[in-house]
C-alpha positions in Angstrom: 0.2 0.2 -0.4 1.4 3.2 -0.6 2.0 5.7 2.2 4.5 8.4 1.8 6.1 11.1 4.5 5.3 14.3 3.2 3.3 16.3 5.5 5.3 14.6 8.3 8.2 15.5 7.3 7.7 19.1 5.9 6.3 19.9 9.4 9.2 18.8 10.9 11.5 21.4 8.3 8.5 23.8 9.6 8.3 24.5 5.3 4.7 25.4 4.4 3.5 23.7 1.3 3.8 26.6 -0.9 7.5 26.1 0.2 8.3 22.3 -0.6 5.8 23.2 -4.0 8.0 25.7 -5.3 11.2 24.4 -4.4 10.2 20.7 -6.1 9.2 22.4 -8.8 5.2 21.5 -8.4 2.0 23.4 -8.3 0.5 23.3 -4.8 -2.3 21.7 -5.2 -0.5 18.7 -6.5 1.2 18.5 -3.6 -1.3 18.8 -0.6 -2.8 15.8 -3.3 0.2 13.8 -3.1 0.6 14.7 1.2 -3.4 13.7 1.1 -2.5 10.5 -1.2 -5.7 11.4 -2.7 -3.5 11.3 -6.1 -0.2 8.4 -5.5 1.9 7.9 -8.8 4.8 10.8 -9.1 7.2 10.1 -11.4 10.8 9.5 -9.8 11.3 12.9 -10.9 9.1 14.2 -8.6 9.7 12.0 -6.0 13.4 13.1 -6.1 12.4 16.9 -6.4 10.2 16.6 -3.2 12.7 14.3 -1.0 15.5 16.4 -1.7 13.4 19.6 -0.9 12.7 17.6 2.8 16.6 17.0 3.1 15.3 13.2 2.3 16.2 9.9 0.6 13.3 9.5 -1.7 12.8 6.1 0.0 12.4 7.7 3.6 9.5 10.0 1.9 7.5 7.2 -0.3 8.5 4.2 0.7 8.3 2.1 3.7 8.6 -1.6 3.5 12.2 -3.2 2.1 9.4 -5.0 -0.5 8.3 -1.4 -1.9 11.8 -0.1 -2.1 13.3 -2.4 -4.0 10.6 -1.8 -6.3 11.6 1.3 -6.4 15.6 0.7 -6.4 14.8 -1.4 -10.0 12.5 1.0 -11.6 15.1 3.7 -11.1 17.8 2.2 -12.0 15.4 0.4 -15.5 15.0 4.3 -16.0 18.4 5.7 -15.7 19.6 2.9 -17.9 17.1 4.0 -20.8 18.0 7.8 -20.0 21.8 7.0 -20.9 21.0 5.1 -23.3 
């Protein structure tokens, strides 16, 4: 099951939705949907941007179980291979 910790880490850093959205390069509305988990399929690039703004690793923010982290790792590697040819 999808579960993210965007709100938790955003609050820990004392950041607003607006700050995180702006620094991540996404709209406030989209970030709000991600936080509330009403949208659950952000691209790897968006997940990386949000995690970086929050000072966390992508897996810390978006994935909690090892199985999901492993899946993400393989998906990420596949995307990298596609990008570099």
